[in-house]
N, C-alpha and C positions, 0 to 999 in steps of 0.2 A: 435435591434446590437446583433448576436453572441457574449459574450466573445472571448478577443483575446486570444489565445494559450500565455504560457510563454515562453519565451526564457529558451537557454540553461543554460547560466549566472543563469537566476532568480532561474532553478531547481535547479541547482547546491548548492544555496544560502539553499535554502530548502532542499533539502538532507543532508546536511552537517550540518544544523540545528538539524533536528529531527535526527541524527545519536550521533552529541553531546550530545543533551539530554539524549540518554541511552548509553554514555558515550563509543561512538566508535567515535575515530580519525582515517577519512582516509589518515590526513599525515604520518601515519605510513608506505602506502603503499608503494614501490617504484614509481619513476618520472617516467611517461610514460606511453604507454601505453603494453609495454612489461611484460611477468611476471619475477619474482625473479626467477633466476636461480637454487640457494639453494634452496629458498623455496618453490618457484611453487604459492607465493603470487601473485593476478594479480597488476598489475599497477594503480597505481590511475586514471590516464584518464579512460583507461580502464571501470574501474570500474564505476566511473563518468558514464559512456556512457550506461554501462547496468542497473543503477539505474534509470537516465532519459528513458531508454525507459519501463522499470516496469512500471513507475508513468505514462507515457503520455497512455501505452495500458491497464493496467491493474486499476488501482485506482478509476480511473471514471466511471468504465463497473461495478467496484464492488460498489460505493456510487450507482448505479444509480439502482441495484438490489431493485425488491421489491417483495417480497412472493408473490403467487398468491390466488386472491381472487377467492371464490366460483363462480360458472357463478350466476350472474344477482344482486352478491350484488352492492348496491351503491358503490357513490365515496367515501364517509367519512368512511362505511363499510372497503372498501380495503384498506385504508389510514392505517384506526386503525390496520387493523391486518398485515399490511406490518412494525407495530412496535414492533411484538412479535420476542422474542429470534430465532436466528436460529435453525431447527431439528440439534439434536444432537445422535449419536451412543448408548453412551451410558449417558442420563441425570441424572439419579441418581447421578452421580458423579458431576457434575456441582450442585446441587440441595443441594448436601452437601457441595462444597465448598463457597455456597454463605451462608451458615448459619451461 
């Protein structure tokens, strides 16, 4: 049985909790879907709809990504290779940050 996709209300709770953990309060945005005419800030409902769309369309794809394994690699090797750090444009900078 495949998992049941989350409802809009469940996603709203998850999104608000995740943003709150980062110190972002969506209640600061104007209510509704219309942007604030003075600041251009999106409406709260529009922002939540956009974030729900992002979570539904992108997060699962990113979570399921595995780095490609060399041809002929067995399943255990392929799984181990998928745990490597993602390729970086400037790895020396990242190496320095980790020390």
